[in-house]
C-alpha positions in Angstrom: -9.7 -122.8 144.2 -8.5 -121.3 140.8 -9.9 -117.2 142.0 -7.2 -117.9 144.8 -4.3 -118.9 142.7 -5.3 -115.6 140.1 -2.7 -113.3 138.7 -4.4 -109.6 138.9 -3.1 -106.0 138.5 -2.9 -105.9 142.7 -1.9 -109.3 143.2 0.5 -109.5 140.4 2.3 -112.8 141.5 4.0 -113.2 138.1 6.2 -110.0 138.3 9.7 -111.1 137.9 10.8 -110.4 141.3 7.8 -111.7 143.0 8.5 -115.1 141.4 12.0 -114.5 142.2 12.0 -113.9 146.0 8.8 -117.0 146.4 11.1 -119.5 144.7 14.3 -118.2 147.3 11.2 -118.8 150.1 10.4 -121.9 149.1 10.8 -125.6 150.8 9.8 -128.0 148.1 7.3 -130.5 148.9 6.1 -128.7 152.0 3.9 -126.0 151.3 3.4 -125.2 155.2 6.7 -124.4 156.2 6.8 -122.5 152.2 3.5 -120.0 153.7 5.3 -120.1 157.4 8.5 -118.6 155.3 6.3 -116.3 153.3 4.8 -114.8 156.5 7.6 -114.1 158.6 8.8 -112.2 155.4 6.5 -109.9 154.7 5.9 -109.7 158.7 9.6 -109.0 159.4 11.1 -107.8 156.5 8.6 -104.9 155.1 8.2 -102.2 157.2 4.1 -101.1 158.2 3.8 -97.6 157.0 1.9 -95.9 159.7 5.1 -97.6 162.0 8.0 -96.3 160.5 5.9 -93.2 158.8 7.4 -94.5 155.6 6.4 -93.2 152.1 5.8 -93.7 148.9 2.2 -95.3 149.6 2.4 -99.3 148.1 -0.7 -101.2 146.7 0.2 -103.2 143.7 2.6 -106.4 145.5 5.5 -105.8 143.2 5.5 -102.5 144.6 5.3 -103.3 148.5 8.6 -105.7 147.8 10.5 -103.0 145.6 9.8 -99.8 148.4 9.9 -102.6 151.5 6.9 -100.9 152.8 3.0 -100.9 153.1 0.3 -100.6 155.3 -1.4 -103.9 156.3 -3.6 -103.8 153.2 -0.7 -103.5 151.3 1.9 -106.6 153.2 -1.5 -108.3 152.6 -1.3 -107.9 148.8 2.1 -109.3 148.8 1.9 -112.2 151.2 -1.5 -113.3 148.6 1.2 -113.0 145.5 4.2 -114.7 147.0 1.5 -117.6 148.3 -0.3 -117.8 145.1 3.6 -118.1 143.1 4.0 -120.9 145.0 0.9 -122.4 144.3 -0.7 -122.2 147.5 -4.1 -121.0 147.7 -4.4 -117.1 149.5 -7.2 -115.3 150.1 -7.5 -111.5 151.6 -9.7 -110.8 154.7 -10.3 -108.4 157.2 -11.0 -107.2 160.5 -13.2 -104.2 162.0 -10.8 -102.7 164.7 -10.9 -99.4 166.7 -9.0 -96.9 165.4 -9.1 -94.4 168.0 -11.3 -95.2 171.3 -10.7 -91.4 172.4 -12.7 -89.6 169.3 -16.3 -89.3 170.2 -17.5 -91.2 168.6 -15.3 -93.7 168.6 -13.8 -94.5 165.1 -12.9 -97.9 163.2 -11.4 -98.6 160.3 -10.5 -102.3 158.5 -7.7 -104.2 159.2 -6.2 -106.5 155.7 -5.3 -109.7 157.2 -4.4 -113.0 154.6 -6.1 -116.3 154.7 -4.1 -119.5 153.7 -4.9 -123.0 152.3 -3.0 -125.3 154.6 -3.9 -129.3 153.4 -4.0 -130.2 157.2 -6.1 -127.4 158.7 -7.8 -125.5 155.8 -8.3 -122.2 155.8 -6.3 -120.4 158.1 -5.4 -116.6 158.8 -2.5 -115.4 159.3 -1.7 -111.2 159.9 1.4 -109.9 158.2 1.2 -106.3 159.3 4.5 -106.3 161.4 5.2 -107.4 164.7 6.0 -104.5 168.1 5.3 -103.8 171.8 1.9 -105.5 172.3 1.4 -107.0 168.9 2.6 -110.5 168.2 1.1 -112.1 165.4 2.9 -115.7 164.7 2.0 -118.5 162.3 1.0 -121.6 164.5 -1.7 -123.4 162.8 -4.0 -124.5 163.7 -4.3 -121.9 166.3 -4.5 -118.4 165.3 -2.4 -115.7 166.7 -3.4 -112.3 165.0 -2.1 -109.3 165.5 -5.3 -107.6 167.3 -8.2 -109.6 169.0 -11.8 -108.1 168.1 -12.6 -107.9 172.0 -14.6 -104.8 172.2 -17.8 -103.7 170.9 -18.2 -102.9 167.5 -14.8 -104.9 166.7 -15.1 -108.0 164.8 -13.9 -110.0 161.9 -15.3 -110.1 158.7 -16.0 -114.0 158.0 -15.7 -113.6 154.0 -12.3 -114.5 152.1 -11.9 -112.2 149.2 -9.3 -113.0 145.9 -8.8 -109.1 145.0 -8.9 -106.1 147.5 -12.0 -104.8 148.1 -12.5 -101.8 145.8 -12.7 -99.2 148.7 -9.0 -100.5 150.0 -7.6 -100.1 146.8 -9.4 -96.7 146.4 -7.3 -95.2 149.8 -3.8 -96.7 148.7 -4.2 -95.2 145.1 -6.0 -92.1 145.9 -3.4 -90.6 148.8 0.0 -89.8 148.7 1.5 -89.7 152.0 1.1 -92.0 155.0 -0.6 -89.7 156.8 -3.1 -88.9 154.5 -4.1 -93.1 154.2 -4.0 -92.7 157.8 -6.8 -89.8 158.1 -8.3 -92.1 155.2 -8.5 -95.5 156.6 -11.8 -97.6 155.3 -14.5 -98.4 157.6 -17.0 -101.4 157.5 -19.4 -98.4 156.8 -17.5 -97.5 154.0 -17.4 -100.8 152.2 -20.6 -102.3 152.6 -19.9 -105.8 153.8 
C-alpha cells in the first residue's frame, strides 16, 4: 500500500493547500465518510475543464485545487492527493470510452477515475469528473456508480490501478495550453500501450 500513499510531483499531497483542504474534509476515525467528503468536494466544486470551457489546463493536484478546474484526469489527481493526505490509500485508474461516435472511424479516449481503499469493501472506484444531465457519478459502496458505463464495442475498463498518472496523460496535460487543444489530443488506449 505504500505506493498508494506516496507523494510525487503530480500527486503533491504535502502541499499546504492540499493538507488544509484534506483536514477540512476529514471525519476523525471514519475513513469511508472522509473519502466520500473528498470525492464530493472534487466532483461538485472543481469544474470540469471541457464542460465549462475553463482554463487554465491543470495537471498537478495543487494547481487543480488552486484554479478550481481540471479535466477528469486532473480532477482524479486532486482526489487521490486529498485521500492520501488523509492517509487513505488511493490509486488512478482509467476507462477507454468513445469520444465521438459520429466520426469514422469512431474515436476513443481514456477517461480518468480514482480507486480508494475502503476497509470494508477493498478497492472501490469513484469518478470525480462532475455530474451533469445524463451523468450521475455517486459514492455508494459497495456498488460502483461511475459517470460512464462501458457498453459500446471498443469501450472497456482498464483493470490496473496506478500509483502515478500514465505518462501519456501527463504529456497531454502539460503539452497543450488550452482546453480545446487538450480535447483534440486526448490520449487513447492505443497511445498508452496498457
